[in-house]
C-alpha positions in Angstrom: -34.5 -120.3 -60.2 -33.4 -122.7 -57.5 -35.2 -126.0 -56.9 -36.8 -126.9 -53.6 -33.9 -129.3 -52.7 -31.4 -126.5 -53.4 -33.3 -124.2 -51.0 -33.3 -126.8 -48.2 -29.5 -127.1 -48.5 -28.9 -123.4 -48.2 -27.5 -122.6 -44.8 -27.7 -119.4 -42.9 -24.6 -118.2 -41.2 -25.0 -115.7 -38.4 -22.4 -113.1 -37.7 -20.9 -113.0 -34.2 -23.0 -110.0 -33.4 -26.2 -111.9 -34.5 -25.1 -114.9 -32.4 -24.4 -112.7 -29.4 -27.8 -111.1 -29.7 -29.6 -114.5 -29.9 -27.6 -115.8 -26.9 -28.4 -112.5 -25.0 -32.1 -112.9 -25.7 -32.1 -116.5 -24.7 -30.2 -115.8 -21.5 -32.7 -113.1 -20.6 -35.6 -115.4 -21.2 -33.9 -118.1 -19.2 -33.4 -115.7 -16.2 -37.1 -114.7 -16.5 -38.1 -118.4 -16.4 -35.8 -119.1 -13.4 -37.4 -116.1 -11.6 -40.8 -117.5 -12.3 -39.8 -120.9 -11.1 -38.5 -119.4 -7.9 -41.8 -117.4 -7.4 -43.8 -120.6 -8.0 -41.7 -122.4 -5.4 -42.2 -119.6 -2.9 -46.0 -119.7 -3.5 -46.0 -123.5 -2.9 -44.1 -123.0 0.3 -46.6 -120.3 1.4 -49.5 -122.6 0.7 -47.9 -125.5 2.5 -47.3 -123.3 5.6 -50.9 -122.1 5.5 -52.3 -125.6 5.3 -50.1 -127.2 7.9 -52.7 -126.9 10.7 -55.4 -128.4 8.4 -53.2 -131.3 7.5 -52.4 -131.9 11.2 -56.1 -131.7 12.1 -57.0 -134.3 9.4 -55.3 -137.0 11.5 -58.7 -137.1 13.2 -61.2 -136.0 10.6 -64.0 -135.6 13.2 -62.1 -132.5 14.4 -62.4 -130.7 11.1 -65.4 -128.5 10.1 -66.1 -125.5 8.0 -66.0 -122.2 9.9 -69.7 -121.7 9.0 -70.7 -125.2 10.1 -72.4 -126.0 13.4 -70.6 -128.5 15.6 -72.8 -131.6 16.2 -73.8 -131.7 19.9 -71.9 -135.0 20.6 -68.7 -133.2 19.6 -69.2 -130.0 21.5 -66.7 -131.0 24.2 -64.0 -131.2 21.4 -64.5 -127.6 20.1 -61.2 -126.4 21.5 -59.4 -128.9 19.3 -61.5 -128.3 16.2 -59.9 -127.0 13.1 -62.2 -124.6 11.4 -61.6 -124.6 7.7 -61.9 -121.1 6.3 -62.9 -120.2 2.8 -59.4 -118.8 2.3 -58.0 -122.3 3.1 -60.4 -123.8 0.6 -59.2 -121.3 -2.0 -55.6 -122.3 -1.2 -56.4 -126.0 -1.8 -57.9 -125.1 -5.2 -54.7 -123.3 -6.2 -52.5 -126.3 -5.6 -53.0 -128.3 -8.8 -52.8 -125.3 -11.2 -49.6 -124.2 -9.4 -48.1 -127.6 -9.8 -48.9 -127.7 -13.5 -47.4 -124.2 -13.9 -44.3 -125.3 -12.1 -43.8 -128.4 -14.4 -44.5 -126.3 -17.5 -41.9 -123.7 -16.4 -39.3 -126.5 -15.9 -40.1 -127.8 -19.4 -39.6 -124.3 -20.8 -36.3 -123.9 -19.0 -35.1 -127.2 -20.4 -36.0 -126.0 -24.0 -34.3 -122.7 -23.4 -31.2 -124.5 -22.2 -31.2 -126.6 -25.3 -31.7 -123.5 -27.5 -28.8 -121.8 -25.8 -26.6 -124.9 -26.4 -27.6 -124.9 -30.1 -26.8 -121.2 -30.4 -23.3 -121.9 -29.2 -23.5 -120.9 -25.6 -21.0 -122.6 -23.3 -21.7 -122.9 -19.6 
């Protein structure tokens, strides 16, 4: 029977076919992560576009109100320049931080996948 130290020194050598299979799997997973990152970036772009008018309106916060909110009488003359914040916009705002966390996590996973590919013998 082998001792623990003898087991730890035992090396596993992969055949070329095994190595190709590992590299193929890692490449597929990397492509999936790249596609996810691209989709997250597109979602961030969409949210940014949808919120541009709100961001512009916030230059003068007295011109921003919820779409269900009554405009105070002293601001009625400004109603043409009011930005009415919809519940959809509020939902978009709530999605920003989770999206950013997901984006960072996907980048971290891509970096790990690239390291695994390098360790498996893949050359760029």
